[in-house]
C-alpha positions as CSV (number, residue, x, y, z in Angstrom):
1,M,96.3,114.2,153.7
2,F,96.2,114.8,150.0
3,Y,92.5,115.3,150.1
4,K,92.9,118.0,152.7
5,V,95.4,119.9,150.5
6,L,92.8,119.7,147.6
7,E,90.1,121.1,149.9
8,K,92.1,124.4,150.0
9,H,92.2,124.6,146.2
10,Y,88.8,123.1,145.1
11,T,85.2,123.2,146.4
12,L,85.2,119.8,148.1
13,E,83.1,118.4,150.9
14,P,85.3,118.7,154.0
15,L,86.8,115.5,155.3
16,K,85.9,115.2,159.0
17,P,85.6,112.5,161.6
18,L,82.8,110.6,160.0
19,Y,82.2,108.1,162.8
20,R,82.1,110.5,165.6
21,E,79.8,112.9,163.7
22,G,77.4,110.0,162.9
23,V,78.0,110.1,159.1
24,A,79.3,106.5,159.2
25,E,78.1,103.9,161.6
26,S,80.5,101.1,160.6
27,V,83.9,100.6,159.0
28,N,82.2,99.6,155.7
29,G,80.1,102.8,155.9
30,Y,83.2,104.8,156.6
31,L,85.0,103.4,153.6
32,K,82.0,103.8,151.4
33,K,81.7,107.5,152.3
34,L,85.5,108.0,151.8
35,G,85.1,106.4,148.4
36,E,82.3,108.9,147.6
37,L,84.4,111.8,148.7
38,F,87.4,110.6,146.7
39,S,85.4,109.9,143.6
40,R,83.9,113.4,143.8
41,A,87.4,114.8,144.2
42,V,88.5,113.1,141.0
43,E,85.4,114.4,139.2
44,I,85.9,118.0,140.4
45,T,89.6,118.2,139.8
46,G,89.7,116.1,136.6
47,D,92.8,114.5,138.0
48,F,94.5,112.5,140.8
49,E,92.7,109.2,140.1
50,P,95.8,107.2,140.8
51,V,95.9,108.8,144.3
52,F,92.3,108.1,145.2
53,S,91.6,104.9,143.3
54,T,94.3,102.5,144.4
55,G,93.0,99.3,142.8
56,I,93.5,96.2,144.9
57,Y,94.1,98.2,148.1
58,D,90.5,99.6,147.8
59,Q,89.3,96.0,148.1
60,L,91.0,95.1,151.3
61,D,88.7,93.9,154.1
62,I,89.9,95.6,157.3
63,G,87.1,94.2,159.4
64,E,84.1,95.7,161.3
65,D,85.5,97.0,164.6
66,E,84.6,100.2,166.3
67,E,88.2,100.8,167.0
68,V,89.0,100.9,163.3
69,S,86.3,103.6,162.8
70,K,87.8,105.6,165.7
71,A,91.3,105.2,164.3
72,L,90.1,106.6,160.9
73,D,88.5,109.5,162.8
74,W,91.8,110.0,164.6
75,L,93.6,110.3,161.3
76,A,91.1,112.8,159.8
77,E,90.7,115.0,162.9
78,P,94.2,116.5,163.5
79,I,94.8,117.3,159.9
80,D,92.5,120.3,160.2
81,E,94.5,121.6,163.1
82,Y,97.6,122.2,161.0
83,D,98.4,124.1,157.9
84,I,99.9,121.0,156.2
85,E,101.2,123.1,153.3
86,R,103.5,124.7,155.8
87,F,105.3,121.3,155.9
88,G,106.3,121.6,152.2
89,L,103.3,119.7,150.7
90,S,102.0,121.5,147.7
91,L,99.6,120.8,145.0
92,A,101.6,119.9,141.9
93,T,100.3,119.7,138.4
94,S,100.3,116.1,137.3
95,T,102.1,115.1,134.1
96,R,100.4,112.2,132.4
97,T,102.1,110.3,129.6
C-alpha cells in the first residue's frame, strides 16, 4: 500500500498484478520483481529503506504455489480502485536520527 502512495508522488513503475499480466511466472519471480520495484523506490525517493527492506522477513520462503501468486495479485489489484489517501494515509517526511 505504501508503494502505491509513493506512485502518486514519484515517477515509479506502477505496481500491478504481476502474475496475471505475465510479468512473474512463479512466487519467487513475483518476489524478485517486487524486490526490484522496492529497491528502485528507495533509490528514487532516497528514503523509506526500512519500509521496503525488512531484513529477515525478506528471506522467508513462502513456497511455490500458484495460489500464492494469485493472492499477491489480489492484494495489488484493488489498491488502484481506491484513492487510498482518502483514508488518511499520507506521505510523511521521515526523520532519521
